[in-house]
C-alpha positions as CSV (number, residue, x, y, z in Angstrom):
1,M,-18.3,0.1,-4.3
2,S,-14.7,-1.1,-3.3
3,K,-12.0,-1.3,-5.9
4,T,-8.6,-3.1,-5.5
5,I,-5.4,-1.5,-6.8
6,T,-2.2,-3.1,-7.0
7,L,1.0,-1.0,-6.2
8,E,4.6,-1.8,-7.2
9,I,6.9,-1.3,-4.1
10,E,10.5,-1.1,-4.2
11,G,12.9,-1.5,-1.5
12,M,11.3,-4.2,0.8
13,T,13.5,-6.8,2.1
14,C,11.6,-8.9,4.5
15,N,8.5,-9.9,5.7
16,G,8.7,-7.0,8.6
17,C,8.8,-4.7,5.7
18,S,5.8,-5.9,4.2
19,N,4.4,-5.8,7.7
20,G,4.9,-2.2,8.4
21,I,3.2,-1.1,5.2
22,K,0.3,-3.3,5.8
23,A,0.2,-1.8,9.4
24,R,0.5,1.8,8.2
25,T,-1.9,1.9,5.2
26,S,-4.6,-0.1,7.1
27,K,-5.1,2.7,9.4
28,F,-6.8,4.8,6.8
29,D,-10.6,4.6,6.8
30,F,-10.8,4.1,3.0
31,V,-8.8,1.0,3.1
32,E,-10.7,-2.1,3.6
33,K,-7.9,-4.6,3.0
34,A,-4.0,-4.3,2.5
35,D,-2.3,-7.7,1.3
36,V,1.9,-6.7,0.8
37,E,3.8,-9.1,-0.7
38,W,7.7,-8.2,-0.2
39,E,9.0,-11.1,-2.3
40,A,6.7,-10.0,-5.3
41,A,7.5,-6.3,-4.5
42,K,3.9,-5.5,-4.7
43,G,0.9,-4.5,-2.6
44,D,-2.9,-5.3,-3.3
45,F,-5.1,-2.8,-1.6
46,T,-8.8,-2.9,-1.7
47,L,-10.3,0.7,-0.9
48,T,-13.7,2.0,-0.3
49,D,-13.1,5.2,-2.4
50,A,-10.4,4.9,-5.0
51,S,-10.4,8.8,-5.9
52,K,-6.8,10.1,-7.3
53,G,-6.4,11.7,-3.5
54,N,-6.9,8.5,-1.7
55,V,-4.4,6.8,-4.0
56,E,-2.1,9.5,-3.5
57,K,-2.3,9.6,0.3
58,L,-1.8,5.6,0.1
59,K,1.7,6.1,-2.2
60,E,2.6,9.0,0.3
61,A,2.5,6.8,3.3
62,I,4.4,4.2,1.5
63,S,7.0,6.5,0.5
64,Q,7.4,8.2,4.0
65,L,8.4,4.4,5.4
66,G,11.3,4.6,3.2
67,Y,9.8,2.6,0.3
68,K,9.5,3.7,-3.6
69,V,6.2,3.3,-5.2
70,L,6.8,2.7,-8.9
71,N,3.4,3.2,-10.4
């Protein structure tokens, strides 16, 4: 069963930023859909497996791109 989580993401300044995060996180097999909005400073991610380990992998991938996940 899929679950959508919302992450607050700090540091995005343009559409390119949100597209980069979307491209990177969509590579995970547990991510069904990624919708990242730079103006709203958030990302909605639909996960097939929203276990703590996978959420942490998602946060780590965003951090590696130079952005800060606030929650």
